[in-house]
C-alpha positions in Angstrom: -0.2 0.0 0.1 2.9 2.5 0.8 3.9 2.2 -2.6 0.3 2.6 -4.6 0.4 6.5 -6.1 3.7 7.2 -6.0 4.5 6.5 -9.5 1.5 8.6 -10.8 2.6 11.4 -8.0 5.8 11.7 -9.7 4.8 11.8 -13.0 2.3 14.2 -12.6 4.7 16.7 -10.7 7.4 16.6 -13.4 4.6 17.1 -16.4 2.3 19.2 -14.7 -0.1 17.4 -16.2 -2.5 14.3 -15.5 -3.1 13.8 -19.2 0.5 13.4 -19.9 1.5 11.5 -17.0 -1.1 9.1 -18.2 0.9 8.9 -21.5 3.8 8.4 -20.1 2.4 5.6 -17.9 0.5 3.9 -20.4 -2.5 4.0 -18.3 -6.0 6.1 -18.2 -6.3 9.4 -17.1 -8.7 8.4 -14.9 -6.7 5.9 -13.1 -4.1 8.3 -12.8 -6.7 10.6 -10.8 -7.8 7.7 -8.7 -4.4 7.0 -7.6 -3.5 10.7 -6.7 -6.5 11.2 -4.7 -6.2 7.8 -2.7 -2.5 8.8 -1.9 -3.6 12.1 -0.6 -6.4 10.7 1.6 -3.8 8.1 2.9 -1.2 11.0 3.7 -4.1 13.2 4.8 -2.7 15.8 2.8 -3.2 18.0 -0.5 -0.5 17.4 -3.1 -1.5 19.7 -5.7 -3.3 22.5 -6.6 -5.8 21.6 -9.5 -7.4 24.4 -11.9 -8.6 23.5 -15.5 -5.5 25.0 -17.1 -2.8 24.0 -14.8 -1.4 21.5 -12.0 1.2 22.7 -9.6 2.4 21.2 -6.4 1.4 22.6 -3.1 4.2 23.1 -0.5 3.8 19.8 1.2 3.7 18.2 -2.6 7.2 19.6 -2.9 8.6 18.1 -0.1 7.1 14.8 -0.7 8.0 14.8 -4.4 11.7 15.4 -3.3 11.8 12.2 -1.3 9.8 10.4 -3.8 12.3 11.2 -6.7 15.1 10.1 -4.5 13.4 6.9 -3.9 12.7 6.3 -7.6 16.3 7.0 -8.4 17.6 4.6 -6.1 15.3 2.0 -7.4 16.2 3.0 -10.8 20.1 2.7 -9.9 19.6 -0.6 -8.3 18.1 -2.0 -11.3 20.6 -0.7 -13.5 23.5 -1.9 -11.2 22.2 -5.3 -11.4 21.7 -5.5 -15.2 25.6 -4.0 -15.4 26.8 -7.1 -13.3 25.6 -9.1 -16.3 26.8 -7.0 -19.0 30.5 -6.9 -20.6 32.5 -3.8 -20.5 32.3 -2.4 -23.8 32.7 1.2 -25.5 35.3 3.9 -24.8 36.8 5.0 -21.7 38.9 8.3 -21.5 41.5 8.2 -18.9 44.3 10.5 -17.5 47.5 9.6 -15.5 50.7 11.1 -14.4 53.0 10.9 -17.3 55.7 8.6 -15.8 53.5 6.3 -13.6 51.0 6.2 -16.3 53.8 5.0 -18.9 55.3 2.4 -16.6 52.4 1.2 -14.3 49.3 2.3 -16.0 49.2 1.8 -19.5 50.8 -1.6 -19.8 48.2 -2.8 -17.5 45.6 -1.0 -19.7 46.9 -2.9 -22.7 46.2 -6.3 -20.9 42.8 -5.1 -19.9 42.0 -4.5 -23.7 43.1 -7.9 -24.5 40.5 -9.3 -22.2 37.6 -7.1 -23.2 38.2 -6.5 -27.1 34.8 -4.6 -27.2 36.6 -1.7 -24.9 38.3 1.3 -26.4 40.6 3.5 -24.6 41.8 7.0 -25.3 44.6 8.1 -22.7 46.2 11.3 -21.8 49.2 11.4 -19.7 49.6 14.8 -17.7 51.2 15.8 -14.3 48.4 18.6 -14.3 45.3 17.8 -12.5 42.6 18.1 -15.2 38.9 18.6 -14.5 37.2 15.5 -15.4 33.9 16.9 -15.9 34.8 19.6 -17.7 37.0 17.8 -20.4 34.9 14.7 -20.3 37.3 12.0 -18.9 35.9 9.3 -17.2 38.7 8.3 -14.9 42.0 9.7 -13.6 44.9 7.9 -11.7 46.1 10.4 -8.9 49.3 9.9 -6.4 49.4 10.8 -2.6 47.1 12.9 -0.6 43.7 13.6 -2.4 41.9 17.3 -2.3 38.8 17.0 -4.6 36.1 15.9 -2.7 33.6 16.3 -5.4 34.9 13.1 -6.8 34.6 9.2 -6.1 37.9 7.4 -4.9 39.1 4.1 -4.8 42.7 3.2 -3.4 44.4 0.9 -6.0 47.6 0.5 -4.4 50.2 2.6 -2.2 53.7 4.0 -2.9 56.6 5.0 -0.9 59.4 7.8 -1.5 63.1 6.5 -1.0 66.1 8.6 -0.4 69.2 6.7 -2.1 72.5 7.3 -3.7 75.3 5.3 -5.5 77.9 3.1 -3.8 80.5 5.3 -5.4 79.0 8.8 -3.9 78.7 7.5 -0.7 82.1 6.1 -0.6 83.5 9.9 -1.7 81.2 12.0 0.6 80.0 9.6 3.2 76.5 8.5 4.6 73.8 10.7 6.1 72.8 9.5 9.3 70.0 12.2 10.0 68.0 14.7 8.5 70.2 17.8 9.6 73.3 16.2 7.5 71.6 16.3 4.2 72.5 20.2 4.1 76.1 18.6 3.7 75.6 16.8 0.5 74.8 17.4 -2.9 71.0 16.9 -3.4 69.2 15.9 -6.7 66.3 18.1 -7.1 63.0 17.8 -8.8 60.3 20.2 -9.0 60.3 21.0 -5.3 63.1 22.4 -2.9 62.3 20.1 -0.3 61.8 16.3 0.8 59.1 14.5 2.7 60.0 12.7 5.9 58.3 11.2 9.0 60.4 12.1 12.3 58.9 10.8 15.7 55.3 10.3 14.2 55.6 13.8 12.4 55.6 14.7 9.1 58.1 16.8 8.3 59.5 18.7 4.9 63.3 19.1 4.7 64.7 22.0 2.4 67.6 20.3 0.8 70.0 22.0 -1.8 72.3 21.2 -4.9 73.6 21.9 -8.4 71.1 19.8 -10.5 67.4 20.3 -10.8 65.6 18.4 -13.3 61.8 17.7 -13.8 62.3 14.2 -15.0 62.5 11.2 -12.8 64.4 9.2 -15.1 67.0 11.8 -15.8 67.4 12.1 -11.5 67.9 8.5 -11.4 70.4 8.6 -14.0 72.5 11.5 -12.4 72.0 9.3 -9.0 73.7 6.3 -10.6 76.6 8.3 -12.1 77.5 9.4 -8.2 76.3 13.1 -8.5 74.1 13.2 -5.6 71.5 11.6 -3.2 68.0 11.5 -4.6 64.3 11.4 -3.0 62.0 9.3 -5.6 59.1 7.0 -5.4 59.7 3.5 -5.1 58.8 2.9 -8.9 61.6 4.7 -10.2 64.3 3.3 -7.8 63.4 -0.1 -6.4 65.0 -2.2 -9.2 68.3 -0.4 -8.8 68.1 -0.8 -4.9 67.6 -4.3 -5.3 70.5 -4.6 -7.6 73.2 -2.8 -5.3 73.4 0.1 -7.8 71.7 2.6 -5.2 72.0 2.3 -1.5 68.8 3.3 0.5 69.0 5.9 2.9 67.7 7.4 6.3 65.1 4.5 6.3 64.3 5.4 9.8 62.9 8.6 8.5 60.8 7.2 5.5 57.3 8.8 5.4 54.2 6.7 5.4 53.2 5.2 2.6 50.7 7.4 -0.1 47.9 6.2 -1.8 47.8 5.5 -5.5 43.9 6.3 -6.5 41.3 6.1 -9.4 39.1 8.8 -9.3 35.9 9.0 -11.1 33.1 11.4 -11.2 30.4 11.2 -8.5 27.7 9.3 -10.5 24.9 7.1 -9.0 26.8 4.2 -10.3 29.9 3.1 -12.4 29.4 1.5 -15.8 30.8 -2.1 -16.3 33.5 -0.8 -18.3 35.1 1.6 -15.7 33.8 -0.4 -12.9 35.8 -3.5 -14.4 39.2 -1.5 -15.2 39.3 0.0 -11.8 39.0 -3.5 -10.4 41.7 -5.0 -12.7 43.9 -2.0 -11.6 43.5 -2.6 -8.0 44.2 -6.5 -8.5 47.4 -5.9 -10.6 49.0 -2.9 -9.5 51.7 -3.5 -6.6 
């Protein structure tokens, strides 16, 4: 009984017409009228002002409509979600990711994903700038570190850490830094920032560093570190293989900052389409 008349009420509210609502619902105008009258009787409130020319909501009707619309939207979203579970991914995905991480980690996995789902097309744009997904029509973005955009939905895919390291040749010549204060005695290989991130006694610290080299390329900074030009701080996906091979030595591990999230960001919709949901799940499963 609680659902009787709800559809009819919403359609009349949105079309401002009993006749148009009946056409949209494929039932008679008389049936629409009976359902609305029964609903008003059950609620003991007048939902519409009726004249020969116009139907409009009362104040109580507007309030009731807002709640009913939300309920119907939820039901429609639930039906679509169930239908989508049975649908295979297809169509175009537009995504963006940071340049290096996208090249090294994301796009190779996207290629593997496309082998599994031949009906999916992908258009990817790699940029270190934060792109407005809604304004520029992107379905998905990969973001690193702390998130600031609360208007988006987010799912954590993996984590990363920053490592401080140098070559054995550099350390043999200039010695090991054992504390954060000793970094000012060393040649630090700079990226786009003048400071490095650390955690000292459970507090985050930004330590200003200096050196005679500054690049906005992680690969070039790794190359400089491998050639003994100084100490570098970079995400693990740049340097981990070199640390494992012994070509670089990890430093100041006791001051390593907490792991940062690697996120999939997408617009705040009622539900994810099968293609986006499947790709996000695939990335979360395979990123390390």
